[in-house]
Structures are given as C-alpha cells and as structure tokens.
C-alpha positions as CSV (number, residue, x, y, z in Angstrom):
1,X,82.4,115.0,103.7
2,X,80.1,118.0,103.7
3,X,78.5,119.4,100.6
4,X,80.2,122.5,99.1
5,X,83.6,121.1,100.2
6,X,86.7,123.3,100.3
7,X,90.1,121.8,99.4
8,X,93.5,123.5,99.6
9,X,96.8,122.5,98.1
10,X,100.1,124.2,98.9
11,X,103.0,124.2,96.5
12,X,100.5,123.7,93.6
13,X,102.0,125.7,90.8
14,X,103.8,122.7,89.3
15,X,104.9,119.1,89.7
16,X,103.1,116.9,92.2
17,X,101.2,119.8,93.8
18,X,99.8,120.8,90.4
19,X,98.8,117.2,89.7
20,X,97.1,117.0,93.2
21,X,95.1,120.2,92.4
22,X,94.1,118.8,89.0
23,X,93.0,115.5,90.6
24,X,90.9,117.2,93.2
25,X,89.2,119.4,90.7
26,X,88.4,116.3,88.5
27,X,87.0,114.2,91.4
28,X,85.2,116.8,93.5
29,X,81.7,118.0,92.8
30,X,80.6,121.1,90.8
31,X,79.7,123.0,93.9
32,X,83.0,122.4,95.6
33,X,86.1,124.7,95.5
34,X,89.8,123.8,95.1
35,X,92.2,126.5,96.2
36,X,95.5,126.2,94.3
37,X,98.1,128.1,96.3
38,X,101.6,129.4,95.8
39,X,103.7,132.5,96.5
40,X,103.6,134.1,93.1
41,X,100.3,135.8,92.2
42,X,100.9,135.5,88.5
43,X,101.9,131.8,88.6
44,X,99.1,130.9,90.9
45,X,96.6,132.8,88.7
46,X,97.9,131.1,85.5
47,X,97.9,127.7,87.0
48,X,94.4,128.0,88.4
49,X,93.1,129.2,85.1
50,X,94.7,126.3,83.3
51,X,93.4,123.7,85.7
52,X,89.9,125.2,85.5
53,X,90.0,124.8,81.7
54,X,91.0,121.2,81.6
55,X,88.4,118.9,80.1
56,X,88.1,116.7,83.2
57,X,87.7,119.5,85.7
58,X,84.3,119.4,87.6
59,X,84.7,121.7,90.6
60,X,85.5,125.4,90.9
61,X,89.2,126.2,90.9
62,X,90.6,129.4,92.4
63,X,94.2,130.7,92.8
64,X,95.1,131.8,96.3
65,X,98.4,133.5,97.1
66,X,99.9,131.8,100.2
67,X,103.5,132.2,101.4
68,X,104.0,129.1,103.5
69,X,107.1,130.6,105.1
70,X,104.9,133.2,106.7
71,X,103.1,131.6,109.6
72,X,100.8,134.6,110.0
73,X,99.8,134.2,106.4
74,X,98.8,130.6,107.0
75,X,96.8,131.5,110.1
76,X,95.0,134.3,108.3
77,X,93.9,132.0,105.5
78,X,92.7,129.4,108.0
79,X,90.6,132.1,109.8
80,X,89.2,133.3,106.6
81,X,88.1,129.9,105.4
82,X,86.5,129.3,108.8
83,X,84.6,132.7,108.7
84,X,83.5,132.2,105.0
85,X,82.9,128.5,104.8
86,X,82.8,127.2,108.3
87,X,86.2,125.4,107.8
88,X,88.0,123.3,105.2
89,X,87.6,119.7,104.1
90,X,90.9,118.8,102.4
91,X,94.3,120.2,103.1
92,X,97.3,118.8,101.1
93,X,100.6,120.2,102.4
94,X,103.1,119.8,99.6
95,X,105.4,122.8,99.5
96,X,109.0,122.0,98.8
97,X,112.3,123.8,98.2
98,X,114.4,122.7,95.2
99,X,117.9,121.8,96.3
100,X,120.8,120.7,94.2
101,X,123.4,118.1,95.3
102,X,126.3,120.4,94.5
103,X,124.8,123.2,96.7
104,X,126.0,123.7,100.3
105,X,123.5,122.1,102.5
106,X,124.3,124.5,105.4
107,X,123.8,127.6,103.2
108,X,120.4,126.5,102.0
109,X,119.3,125.2,105.4
110,X,117.1,128.1,106.6
111,X,115.1,128.3,103.4
112,X,114.7,124.5,103.3
113,X,113.6,124.2,106.9
114,X,111.2,127.2,106.7
115,X,109.4,125.7,103.7
116,X,109.4,122.1,104.7
117,X,109.1,122.2,108.5
118,X,108.1,125.6,109.9
119,X,105.3,125.6,107.3
120,X,104.2,122.1,108.2
121,X,104.0,123.0,111.9
122,X,102.0,126.2,111.0
123,X,99.6,124.3,108.7
124,X,99.0,121.6,111.3
125,X,98.4,124.3,114.0
126,X,96.2,126.6,111.9
127,X,94.2,124.1,109.7
128,X,93.8,121.3,112.2
129,X,91.2,123.3,114.2
130,X,89.3,124.3,111.1
131,X,89.2,120.9,109.5
132,X,85.6,119.8,109.3
133,X,84.4,116.4,110.4
134,X,85.3,113.8,107.8
135,X,88.1,115.9,106.5
136,X,91.5,115.1,105.3
137,X,94.8,116.8,106.3
138,X,97.7,115.1,104.5
139,X,101.4,116.2,104.5
140,X,103.4,115.0,101.6
141,X,106.6,113.6,103.0
142,X,108.9,110.7,102.0
143,X,110.0,107.2,103.0
144,X,113.1,109.0,104.4
145,X,110.7,110.2,107.1
146,X,111.0,107.1,109.3
147,X,113.0,107.5,112.5
148,X,115.6,104.9,111.7
149,X,117.1,107.2,109.1
150,X,118.5,109.3,112.0
151,X,121.4,108.6,114.2
152,X,120.1,106.8,117.3
153,X,121.5,109.6,119.4
154,X,118.7,111.8,117.9
155,X,115.7,109.4,118.3
156,X,114.7,110.7,121.7
157,X,114.0,114.2,120.1
158,X,111.1,112.7,118.0
159,X,110.0,109.6,119.7
160,X,106.5,110.3,121.2
161,X,107.1,114.0,120.9
162,X,104.4,116.7,121.0
163,X,104.3,119.3,118.2
164,X,106.0,121.8,120.4
165,X,108.8,119.3,121.1
166,X,109.2,118.5,117.4
167,X,109.4,122.3,116.7
168,X,112.1,122.6,119.4
169,X,114.0,119.8,117.9
170,X,113.9,121.4,114.4
171,X,115.2,124.7,115.8
172,X,117.9,122.9,117.7
173,X,119.0,121.3,114.5
174,X,118.9,124.6,112.7
175,X,121.1,126.2,115.4
176,X,123.5,123.3,115.2
177,X,123.9,123.8,111.5
178,X,124.7,127.5,112.0
179,X,127.1,126.7,114.8
180,X,128.7,124.0,112.8
181,X,128.1,121.4,115.4
182,X,125.4,119.5,113.6
183,X,127.5,116.6,112.3
184,X,129.2,116.2,115.7
185,X,125.8,115.8,117.3
186,X,124.7,113.2,114.8
187,X,122.7,115.2,112.4
188,X,123.1,113.9,108.8
189,X,124.5,116.4,106.3
190,X,121.6,115.8,103.9
191,X,118.9,118.2,105.0
192,X,116.1,116.1,103.5
193,X,116.4,113.4,106.1
194,X,115.9,115.3,109.3
195,X,113.4,117.5,107.6
196,X,111.2,114.5,106.5
197,X,111.5,112.7,109.9
198,X,110.4,116.0,111.6
199,X,107.5,116.3,109.2
200,X,106.3,112.8,109.9
201,X,106.9,113.3,113.7
202,X,104.8,116.5,113.6
203,X,101.9,114.7,111.9
204,X,102.2,111.9,114.5
205,X,102.1,114.4,117.3
206,X,98.9,116.1,116.2
207,X,97.2,112.9,115.3
208,X,97.9,111.3,118.7
209,X,96.0,114.2,120.3
210,X,93.0,113.9,118.0
211,X,92.9,110.2,117.2
212,X,89.8,109.1,119.1
213,X,87.7,112.0,118.0
214,X,88.8,111.9,114.4
215,X,88.3,108.2,113.9
216,X,84.8,108.6,115.3
217,X,83.8,111.1,112.6
218,X,85.9,109.7,109.7
219,X,88.6,112.4,109.7
220,X,92.1,111.4,108.5
221,X,95.4,113.1,109.5
222,X,98.4,111.4,108.0
223,X,101.7,111.9,106.1
224,X,102.2,110.2,102.8
225,X,105.1,109.1,100.7
226,X,104.0,109.3,97.0
227,X,107.0,107.2,95.8
228,X,109.7,108.4,93.4
229,X,108.3,111.2,91.2
230,X,110.0,112.5,88.1
231,X,110.1,116.2,88.8
232,X,112.7,119.0,88.5
233,X,113.1,118.8,92.3
234,X,113.9,115.1,92.4
235,X,115.7,114.5,89.1
236,X,119.1,115.9,90.2
237,X,119.3,113.4,93.1
238,X,118.8,110.1,91.2
239,X,120.5,108.5,88.2
240,X,117.9,105.8,87.5
241,X,114.4,107.1,86.8
242,X,113.1,103.9,85.1
243,X,110.7,103.3,88.0
244,X,109.8,106.9,88.6
245,X,106.2,108.1,88.3
246,X,104.9,111.1,86.5
247,X,103.3,113.7,88.9
248,X,99.8,112.6,87.8
249,X,100.6,108.9,88.5
250,X,102.0,109.8,91.9
251,X,99.0,111.9,92.8
252,X,96.6,109.0,92.5
253,X,97.6,107.2,95.7
254,X,97.4,110.5,97.6
255,X,94.0,111.3,96.1
256,X,92.8,107.8,97.0
257,X,93.4,108.6,100.6
258,X,91.4,111.8,100.2
259,X,88.4,110.1,98.6
260,X,88.3,106.8,100.6
261,X,85.0,106.6,102.5
262,X,86.3,104.6,105.4
263,X,89.4,105.7,107.4
264,X,91.5,102.7,108.3
265,X,92.6,103.1,112.0
266,X,95.9,101.4,111.1
267,X,96.7,104.3,108.7
268,X,95.6,107.2,110.9
269,X,98.5,109.4,111.9
270,X,101.0,107.2,110.0
271,X,103.4,107.7,107.1
272,X,101.5,105.9,104.2
273,X,103.0,104.6,101.0
274,X,100.7,103.1,98.4
275,X,98.0,102.5,100.9
276,X,100.2,100.9,103.6
277,X,101.8,102.4,106.8
278,X,105.5,102.4,106.9
279,X,107.0,101.3,110.3
280,X,108.1,104.4,112.2
281,X,111.4,102.8,113.3
282,X,112.5,101.6,109.9
283,X,115.4,103.0,108.0
284,X,119.2,103.5,108.2
285,X,121.2,106.7,108.4
286,X,122.3,108.0,104.9
287,X,126.1,107.6,105.4
288,X,127.0,107.1,101.8
289,X,124.8,110.0,100.5
290,X,126.3,112.4,103.2
291,X,129.8,111.8,101.9
292,X,128.8,113.1,98.4
293,X,127.3,116.3,99.7
294,X,128.8,119.7,100.5
295,X,128.5,120.7,104.1
C-alpha cells in the first residue's frame, strides 16, 4: 500500500470495532492515520484518545464523527478523504445494532437494516471509488451470510445480483416486514440472517465488477466472519461462550487480511472465515431460532 496510508473503521467505539482500530494503529506506520468513527462526538473523541495513548500504538489516531445511517454523511467523508489524501487505503465496515432476543424483530427492523445494510451499500458505493490501488475494503459479516440460510424461494433475489438488485431485495424485505407478509414470503423472523446474506451479496456484487482490475493491483474487497466474539451485542444470543474469542483475538484474522502482501484470488469477493472462503450456497434456514423470537 502507499506511504501515508489512511485507514477507517466504522462502529469503532467499542467491541470488535475498537479492537480493529487498536490493531490498525499498532501495525501501521508512524506517518499513517487511523480514523476511528462513530455517531457520538464524545465517545469517538474519548476512544481515539485512549487508543492513541496505548503503549503499542504507532500510527496517528483521530476520532471522526460518522453516522452510517446517513448516506450523505458517508459520501461527504469519502469525498473529503479523496480531496485531502487522494483516497483511502483501508476501510473496515463494522457498524452493528444491538438487538435482544426478547425484542420484537419487526419493531427494530428499520434501525437494524439501516445500520447493517443501507450503510454497507453506501460504504461500498462511496468508498469503493476512492480506495487506492492495493487497498482493503472489508465488511464484517457472519457465517450466517451464506445463501443457504435463506428459504430457497428467496435465493433468486441475491444470486448473481448487482448492488442495485441487492438494495432492491433489502427494501422489499423491509416492506414485507411492515406489511406483515415477510414470513409468508419465506423471510426468516430473525433479522440477522437476511441482513448478513444481503451484506455478503452486496460485497460479491461490487467485487464481481472490479475483480480483474483489483487483482492486478493487489486490492482486496471481501466480507469476513470473525467467528464468535464475546461482546455485549452477541452475549444475549448464545448460552455457551466457552469457545468465544475476545474482541482483540477476533480482530487478528481480520487484520491479517489487511496486512497480507498477496491477495489470494480464491478469497477475493468472498466471505472469509479464518483465512478460508465459505461456500456461498452453504447453510440451512434458522427454523428453530425463529420459533424462539418475537415477530
């Protein structure tokens, strides 16, 4: 990657996002800049100051207020980084909405979709064009993001879809939730499943358009499953955390993708878990989980 590299992490105030920002700041060079982003000015400023003061930090760290639910805000920041720095070298899209099992999935749908999906689409659209050669644009997703986790009736919405088509599918899902026709159409009650499938499909769509050019200059666009991470967001959903990683442990595999010198063509555009691509068509619909959730 270029000298004086620019890295950006969304959802970086806490948990995995904070660990990713810390890892970037420790592994990048003194002339590089890590932008730690979030919606709250105070929390972003505090987190950036704390990361900057860690013993292992080598690069510059700056807090940057960014509301990922505001697509104009995302576009403005991308334009600003292009104007000031000629682009960006690392973008780690990690924003997530905390959702509890006892909460109504339908009542939280808009917020969840806006943070996880609308934001992902906007980041791909705005930061893809300003990603410098040899850069990394990685969306943190989940192993639930493989197509097989959806009812087969829905597969055609995401199979080989363009980014516009993925966005249309997500908005159709949102409308079906509001119209109370989602389950009849085959959408699972658990918001996390369609959301993650759509995130991975969006990455695949953008990567398909750029593949030849990106592989030629060592650029990587991909989604990544960090594995089970012990955070406040994930803890309510699982009873056994014996195999869970700390945020710092989970961040390592993501950071290894950032700092690898050679981009493996087999990983480009794919959903990666611990250095291996997960088959797009794997998975089974979450029938049992759905029965435990409020509609």
